[in-house]
N, C-alpha and C positions, 0 to 999 in steps of 0.2 A: 283316394280315401275309401271308396266303395269296394275296390278290389281287396284291400286289406281287411275290411270288415267282413267280407264274405268268408274269409278263412276261419272266422270265429263262429260260424254257423255249421250245424249238421255234422259235427265230429266230436264225440264225447272225449272228455279229458279224464284219464284214470290217474289216481294218486294214492300214495300210501304214506303213512306216518308210523314208521316202525317202532319208535320209542313208546308210542301210545297204543300199539297193536290195533291201528285203525286203517281202514281202506275207504276210498271214496270214489264217486263218479260225479262229474259235472257235465251238463249238456245244455246247449241252446239250439233250438230248432228254428229255421227261417224258411229258406227256399223250398226245402222238402215239405215242410208243414203246409206252406201255401199251395203247393202242387196237390197235396192230398185234399185240402179243403176245397180247391177249385172244382172238384167233381160233384160237389153238393152245394146246396144253398142253406147253410146252417144259420139259424138266428144266433145272436151274440152269446146267449147263455149256453147253447149247445156247442158252439165253436170253442168257447173257453174250456168246457168240460173235456171235449175230445182232445184239444191241444195239450192240456195237462196230462191226460191219460197217455198220449203218444210220447210225451217227454218221459213219463214214468216207465213206459215200455222200453225205451232206449236204455234208461238207467239199469233196469233189471236184465235186459237182453245182453248188455255189454259185459255182464259177468260170466256169460257162457264162453267156454274156451274152445270147444270142438267146432270145426267148420261144419255147417249143415244143421247144427242144433238150433232149436227154436224156442222162443218165449212167447206165450200167448196170455194175454190179459183179457178177462171177460167179466163184465159187470151186468147183472140182470135184475130186472125190476121186481119189487114186491108190492106193486100197485101204484107206483109213481108214473109221471109222464114220460120218463126215459125208460123205454122197454128193453133196450139192449145196447151195450157198448162192447165192441170187439177190436182189439189191436194185436198185432203180432210183429215180431222182429226175428229175422233170420239172416245171419251173415252180413249185417249192415243194411238189409232191406227192411223197410218199415211200411206198414199199412194199417188202416183203421177206419171204422165207420160207426155211426150212431143211428139208432132207430128210435123215434120218439113220436109222441102225440103232440102236434104243433099247438093245438088249441089249449091243451092242459099246461103245456110248457110256458105259455104266456102268463098264466095265472101265478106262477111261482115267484115272479119278480126278477130283478136284475142280479141279485146276489143270493141264490137259494142255498139251503143246506143240502147235504147228501140225502137226508130223509125226504126233503121236499122233492128232490129229483127222482129218487128210486123207491121211496117207501122202505119197507123192510126187505131190501134186496141183499144180494151177496156178491162178493168179489172172488173170482177163481183165478189163480195164477198157476200156469202149467209150464214146466220145463221139460222139453223133449230132447233127450241126449242122443246126438247122432252116433257117437262112438259105440255106445252100449245098447242103443235102442230102447233104453228105459225112459219112463215118463213119471215125473213127480208133479203132483198137483196138491195145492192147498186151497181150501175154501173158507172164507171168513165173512162175517156180516159186514155190510156197508155202514160202518159206524164212524163217527168223527165229523169234522167240518169239511174234509176234502177227501178225494180218492187217495191222496198220499197218506192220510191218517189210516185209512183202511189197509193200505199196503204195509204200514208199520205194524199193525195188528197181525198181519199174515206172518211177518218175520218173527214176531214175538211168540206166536202160537205154533207155527209149523216148523220153523227153522231154529228157534231159540237163539237168534242172533239179535242183540240189541242194535237198533237201527234208528236213524233220523232221516226223514224224507221231507224235502221242501219243493213245492211246485208253484209255478206262476205262469200266467199267459196274459197277453194284452195285444193291442194293435199299435204298431209303430207307423208313423206317417210315411216313412221311406221303405221299411222292410216288410210291411204288411203284418200278418199275424206272427207273433213271436212267442215261443214258449221256452221256459228254462226249468231245470231241475237239479237238485242235489240229493245224492244218496250217500249217507255216511254209515259205516258199520264197524262194530267191534269184533275182531277176529279172535279165535281161540289162541291162547298163548302157547308158544313152543310147538312141538311136533303134533301131528294129527293124532287124535285119539284122547288127548287130555281134556279135562273139564273146560267148558267154555267159561270165560271170565265172569259172566254175570251170575254163574252158579255160586261163586265164592263170596259174592256180596261185598267185595272190597276192590272196586275198580275205579279209583279216582282218575286214571288216565282217560277213561271213556267219558266220565262226567265232565271233565275239563273240555275235551274235544267237542262233545255234544253242546255244551253251553256256548262255546265260541261259534259253532256252525249255526246255531239257532239265531244268531244276530244277522245272518245274511238276509238282506231285504229283497222283496220281489222285484224292485226296480233294478237291482244289481244283476239278478238272474236274467232279466230280459233286456238289459242294456246292450245294444249292438256295438257300442263303442268301447266296451271293456272285454278283454280276452278272458277266457276261462282260466288260463294260467295266472293271470293277475288276480282273479277272485280267490284262487287257492292260496296265493301268496298273502293276500290281505288277511285272510282268515287265520292262517297258521304260520305266520312269519316267525313266530318264536320257536317253531319246531323245524326239524329237517324233513322237508316234503319232497318226495320223489314223484315226478309226473311222467306220464306216457300218453301219447295220442292214441285214441281208439280208432276203430275202423270208421271210415267215412260212411255217412248214411245216405241212402237213396230211397225214392219211392219204390215199394216192392210189390205192387199188385201183380200176381202171377197169372192173370187171366189172358187167355188166347184161344182161338178156335182149336188149335192143336191140343192144348191142355184139356179143354172141356170135352173134346171128342174122345180123348183117352179115358176120362172119368166115365162118360156115358157108355163107353164100350163094355164096361163091366156089368151093365144091366142086361137082363135077358132081352132078346130082340123084340118080343111081344110088348114089353114095357117101353122100349125105345119108340115103337110105332105109335103107342098110346100117347106118348109125350109130344110127338111131332104134329105139326099143323097140316093143313091141306096141301101146302107146297112141299111137304117132306122135310121141314126144318124144325129142329128143337130149339126153342127160344130160351136161352140161358141168361138170367139177369145177375150181373156181378154187383153185389151191394157195395164192395170196396171202391170201385171206380165209377159206379152209377152208369154202366153201359149194358146194353142187351146184345148178346152174341147169337146170331142165327147159325145153328150147327146142322149141316145137311146129314141125312141118314147115311149117305154114301161115305162121308168123311168118318162117321162113327164106325162103320163097317170096316173101313181100312185099318182101324186100330184094333180090330177084334182078333 
């Protein structure tokens, strides 16, 4: 049973409903999520926020087509106890971390609003396109009841794509921390370059699909015993749904002595010596994996 269930984790499901000009993504994170969380001791409120943000990052990152392209999601505080949230996705590799004031976070309670967590913060979503080297970034206020709501505002304002996002996270007694997500979007009709459907103000196909998708429960998104394909069929069984498995997801922290030595080699030698301790080591702290890497000056020089 457990071997079957594992195949329903950490691999997004891509689906399209051509007749309604809709595309979607479903994802459920399990083992990869727990590996990312294991590097830190997050309290439940912080863990839930980061888990949902990681699910959102996969949903958005899986829309990238070019190998090597990257999606970065960053939420920054406007005076709340959560100071910084950063996640990124590249070629199926996922990572993320959360910086927060532990004492202030306790005060917000078990089910805080986005405003209680961040204050008047903002959400930045950045798409780095590998093929063209171009970068697209949208920044929106952290408004709504969840980080998914803020992402919906991003698509509405920056991309003009009607979207629905549902996110959920919880603890399962067998699977540990589980997070699930749904991204549903209305695409331009016909060839590229035509007006997007929402501009015409007559898109009953989208309203129908959005209403159905909104019925998806948090328990269904995070249920390890239900495949993502089953969820897609339950929601849209009246339509012709085409599904495709996305790239498998792995923990993607890219930290290593070699990587950091290469980065440090770009600094002037005088600055490298200032950063080094008495033993000639530059101590580099990786926030993603919560590890400190001592980098010898000799190693840095070898990359120069």
